[in-house]
N, C-alpha and C positions, 0 to 999 in steps of 0.2 A: 692266711696263708699268703694271700695279697699284699700285705706289708712285709712280709720277711720273703718275698719275691723283689720286691722294691726295694731291699737292704736296709728295712728299718726293722727294727725289734722289737715288740709290741709290751707293753710296760709289765703286761699281766706277764710272760714268759719269761721275767728275768726274776732270777732266784735272789737277789739282793739288791739292794738300791743300788740306783745309778751313780758310779763315780761321776764326780760333777768334772772333773778334767777330761772326759771322755766327751770327743766330737760325733756325732751323729748325723744325719739329715734331721731336717726341725719337723718333725710329724712324715706323715703319707703325701702331703701336697707342697715338700719342699722343690720350690722351681729348680735348685742346682742336681735335685735327683735324676740321671738321664729319664727314667721311665717318666716324668714329668714336664721334660722338653716342650718346646710347641711343636704341632704337626709341619709346620715348615721346618723349622730347623732339626725335627727328626728328619722328615724325608730329604732331607738336602744331603744329610749325611749317608741316609741310606742309598740312594740314586749314586753319590759319588763313589760309594763300596759298592755296589752291584758295578761300574764302570769299571772301578779298579781289579774286582773279580774275574772280569769281562778279559781285558788286555793278554792278563799274563797266561791265563790258559789257550787265547789266541794263538798266543807264542809260541805252544806246544805243537799244533799242526798245521799252521800257515806254512811252513814250510815245507811240506812234505811233495806236494807237486813239486818241487824244484828239486827234488833228489837226481835225480838223472842225471839232471845240470850238474851238479857239483860232483859225482862221483866222476864224469867225463872231464871236470878241469883239472880232479885233481888225482885223476891217472887212478881211480879204482874201481873193483870189478866183484868185489864179493858184495852180495846184495845182503848179508848180516849187518854189513857196515852201513851197508843203507839205510837199512832199517835202526842200527841201534844210536846214528846221528840223529834221527827222529826220537826214541822213546830213550834216548839220554837226558833228554831235559826232563822229563817225570820220574828219570832215577834221582834227579836231585832235589824233587819233592819229599822223597822220602827220607833224608838228612835235614832240612830246612827247619820243618816242624818241631823236630825235638829239640831246635834252642830257639826259634820264634815263640812256641808258646812259654815258656815258662818265664822268658825275658817278658812279654806281653804283662803275666800277670804280677810283677816286682813293677815293670817299669810303667806299665797301660797300653792301650792299645797303639797311638797314635807316635808315638816317636818310631815303632816297632814299622810302623807304617812307610811314614819317611825314609828310614834308613832302608828300607828293603825295595821299595821303588827307586831311592837310588841306587840302589847296587844293581837293579834289576835295567835300568836305563843304561849302564859304563858297560857290562857284559855283554847283552842287545850288542851296543853298538861294536864292540867289539867282535863279536860274531858275524858281522857288517863286512869286519875288512880283515878278518882272517885269511890268511895263505896260506894254510896246510889242513889237511882233515882233522890231524890230533889236533889243532889248536882250536877248529869249529868244535868238534866234539868237548874241549876243555871248557870252553866259554860259554858249550849249550848248558853243561852241570850247571855253570857256576849258573847261571840265567835264573835256570830253574829250583835252584836252592833259595835265592831272591825273590823267585818270581812267587811261589809257594804260598807266602806271608799272607795275602788276601782270604788264600781257601781254608788258612789255617786259625787263622783269629777271625774271620771273617762272621761265622756262626754266635763266639762269642761276645761280636758288637751288637748283635740280632737280638740276642739273648740278654745283652745288658740296658737295652732302652725298651723293649716291647712286650709286654706280659702275654702271658702264655695263650689266651684267645683267640691273638691273634698273629704271635706267631709261625705258625704252620704256611698261613698266606704267604708270609714275611720273608722265610723259610729256602719256599720256593721259587721267591725272586729272585733270593743268592743265587742259588743251586742251580739258577741258570746260566751263570758267569762258568762255572765250571764244565758243564755240558755243551753249551751253544758256542761256546769260543771254540773250542776246537774242532766244529762241526762248518763255523762261519771261514775259521781259520783255510782251510784247502780250496774251498770256492770261490774267497779272492785270491788265496795264495796261487792258484793254479791260473789264471789269467795277470797276473803280474808279474810270476816267474817267466813265463811266454813272450811276454810281452819287452820288460826291462831286464830281466837277468833275478838268478837268487837271491842276490845281494840287497835288492831292494826291499826285499820282502822285509829284510829286519832294520832297513832302515824306513820304511812303513811304522814297523810296530815301535822304533824309537820314538819318532815324530809325538806317534798316538799316547807313548807314555809320559812324554814331556810337557804334552798338555793338558794332559791326567793330572800331572805333579803340581804343577802352578794351583788349579783349582782346590786340589787336596790341603795343599801346605796352607791353601787362605782359608778353609770353609774348613775343615776338618776338627772336632772336639773331641777330646776325652772322655769317653764311656762308664769306664769303668770304673765301677764304684769303690772300691777300696784306695783307689788312685785319687779319685775326687774327693773323697774323705782327706784324703793325705791334706790336698793341696788346701782345703779348706781350714782344717788343723792350722798347715803354718800361716794361713792368712790370719786366721784368729789368734794366734800367739804373740805374732807384730804388732797386730791390733792392739791387742789387751797385755802386754808385755808378762803373761804369764805363761812360761817357756814350761808346764807341766802340760799344755793341754796337747793331746793325742790323739789319734783316729781312732773310733769304736771296733774297726778292722787292722789296727795293728799288729804284729804279730813281737812276739819276743826274743823272736831265733835270731841270733847274730846272722850277719848278711852272708858268710858262706855257707853256711846249713843252710839258709833260706833258701838261697840261690843251688847248689847242690838237690837241699828236699824238691824245688819245682822243677828240677832238668828230670829227675827222675821219674815225675809223675805221670808222663804221659804211658812209660813203658812200664809201672807199676799199673797203670787201667790198661791196659792192652793184654798185659800177661796174669791178671789175676782176677779180673771181673770176667764171668762167661758172656756176657751180655755186651762188652765192648770187645773183646775177643769174635763172639759168633758176628755182629751185627758188622765190626769192620770187614771181618774176611769177606761178610755175603757184598758187600761194598766194592770189595777191593776183586773179587770177583764180575763182576758187573760192569767195572772200571777197565780191567784187564781186557775184556768182549768190546769193550767202546775202540778201547788204541786199537786192539788187534783190527775190527774193521776198519778204521782209518788208516793205517800205514796199508793195506791191501788193496781197499775198495777200487784207489784210482788204477791199480792193476788190471783188477781182473773188470773192470769197466772198458778198459783200452783194449787186453787182449781177447775177450769175450764179445763184446758190441763195436767195440772199432773207435772208438772215443779217440779224441785229442787231450793232449793233456786239461785246457781249459774247461773244455763239454765234460772230462771226466769228473773235474770238481764239482760240477752243480748235481752228480751222482749224492752227495752228502747233503740235496734239499730235503730227500726225504726225512734222512732222520734228522734233521731240524724241526721239522710240519711236527714228524712224530713227539719229539720232545716240547713241542709248544703243547701240546694237547697233552699231554701228560703232566705237565705244567699246571697248566689251568687248572683242570679236572681233581690233580691233587692237591692243590692249595684250595681251593674252595673248600672240598669233601671236607678235610683236615679240618680247617677254623669252623664249616659248621659242628662237625663234632664233638671237640672241644669248646664249645659254648654251650652246647647241648649236654655234656657231660658235667662240666662248670657248674652249671644251672638246676641239675639233680643233684650234685653234692656230692657226680664219683669220679672225677675227673683224675687219671692217673697216667704218669707217661702212658703208658700201653693202649692210652687210646691210641698215640698217634701211628699205633701199627694197623687199624683199619684199614686206610686206605692200598695200605702195602700188602694186605694180604689179598686183595684182588689184583692188584695192578702185579703181580712179581709173575702169576702165571701168562703175560703178553713176552714175557721175554722169551721162554723158550718155544712157543708158537712164532714170535720173530725171526728166531734162527732157522729153526725147520723150514719158514717159506722161504726167505731170503737165502738158505743153501742152494737146497735143490731145485728152484728157481733158475739161479743162476747159472748150474752143473746142467739142465736142461736149454739152455740159450733160450729161453722164454721171452716175450718183449721187454724189454730193457728197464718201464715201467714195474713192474712184476717184485723185481728184488727190491727196488728200492721203496717200492711200499712195505716188503716185509722189513728193510731197516727202519721204517716208521712204526711198525708195532712193534720191536726188539724198541725204539728209543721210549715208545708210552713208556714200558715196563720199567726199562731202566727210570724213567724219571720218577716214577712211582716210589721206588726201590730207593734211590738214592735220596731223595729225599724225604721219606718218612724215617730212615736210617738216621740220616743225621737229625734230625727234631725228637727223635727218641732217644739219641744219645744224652744231645743238650739239656733236653727234659728230667735226665735220669742225673744229671750230675752235672747241675746248674751251675754252682760256684765254680768246678772248676770247666767250663764249655770249654773253653781255649785247647787245655790239654786232652780232653776226651774228644777233641776233632782232631788235633794232630796225631793222637793214635791212629784215630781213623784213615786222614789224610796218608800217612807214612806207609802202613800196610797195604792199601789201594793204589798209592802209587810205584810200590814195589813192585807189585802185581803190573799194575799198567807200563812198565817201562819194557817186564820181562816177557811177557807172555806174546806182546808180536813178534819177538825174534825168535819166538816158535811156530809162528803162523807159517811160512813158507814151506817149510818142511812137512806142515800134518797136511797143507791142502796137497802137497807134490804128493804125500803116501796114500790119502785118505781121496781125494777129492773136495771138489765144494760139498756137493752134499753131505757125505759121508762125517765131513770131519765139522761140520759147522754142526750137525748132529750131534757129536761129542759132544760138544760147547752145551745143547740145547737139555741133554738128559744130566748135565752136572746144573744147570740151570735150574731143570724140575727137584732134581732134589734139592737144591738150596730153598725153594719153596715152604719147604717145612720151618723155617727158621721164626719167621714171624708168627706162624702157629704156636711158637713150642714157648715161646717169650711175651705170646700174649695170654696163655695159660698160667706159667709160670715164674715172668718177668719179675712181680712183686715180690714173690717170694724168696727170688735168687736176689732181688735187692738189698729187701732186708735182713738177709740172712748175717749172722755177724761169722760166718764160715768166711764169706768173701768180702768184709768189712776193711780196708786196707787204710791204712794212718798215711794219708796224702797231705 
């Protein structure tokens, strides 16, 4: 099994003698195999990827504290438009994955990282110089479509290089970007917008992106095994003069058919696999709740506790601390479970669900805590602690769901992550638009209680797949031609 995961086909698994023209990795210890990269090379790639994955989600919420200034400058009075100019960035996350993931499985990870980082930089600068609200909304949408790249193929990059017994911890670190980026954003953005104006928020993001791009262009290395083997085959054809050499992962499909098949893969996975759909739906609910909090925390602490724009940004720190606690515990526990199950010979993708089965309960508890303490105007630290409890549960669900999906569909990790990212981003973009109306009608207490009851019902998901996941994954009824 280890050889198969590393992309090496064991000899006893081959039904016929190997074609001498097929190029594969030279055994399980081939240094060209990304699983065998030196630790310094793998670590460098993962650190750059984590920073890449942090920058683009940072842009999703760093702008939020400056929305009131934008509305004044552009003479906009609608609170829904104010919320939409923040969440439209996440709407871009819905469309980008369906193009980025298939392209990464055809051309490799690195070209997509570079192209999308460049586009993200261009559209971020365009946001900084926008002259009207419609311009800002359009540029935010386009920046989101490009910025979703590391979120879409980041998990695939981890799966390309990291064995399963260590994957959960690394996936938890990677997942820190999509969660902590939106948390840190309002804290920094609140003070920056107050001191220098909202346009400087985008200039700072653009500068950080430019610096990041210099390092990624120099040090990113291709990790997707089929592309690595294609390049190895091309090199050997040149060295040996044998034009018949081709990668063992090569496909006989014509290019247009290959592209269309890859383009449809995330949708096939989302709508034909109960595992992908329900896990993506659960992640979507948690992501929607997170962005609903992000778009309302500032106004709640300004109105209920008299915080200024800069100080209100600090209210997000409770969420950040909760994320770090959830991240650390989930990653360590998941890795220990994986090592134990592998040693016993009983490891399965469902092993990833155990931390989620415990952590998921913290989400409804945190929502009840946050909503009713803010409703009753208790000391400001009480609702902030509630957001931290919620965040710890969210991190457990987010990280475990991502790792479970990748392990269940390892070869198509980018596509399954694209399906997950698109659905959760759609909910993350639209749910905040209903937040002001919901809180106006129900109040903070009952409004968050409604969200908590839904989260409570969703806690059944990991238990269902713990029991029936293997049966669903292996059932011919749910096998789809990918």
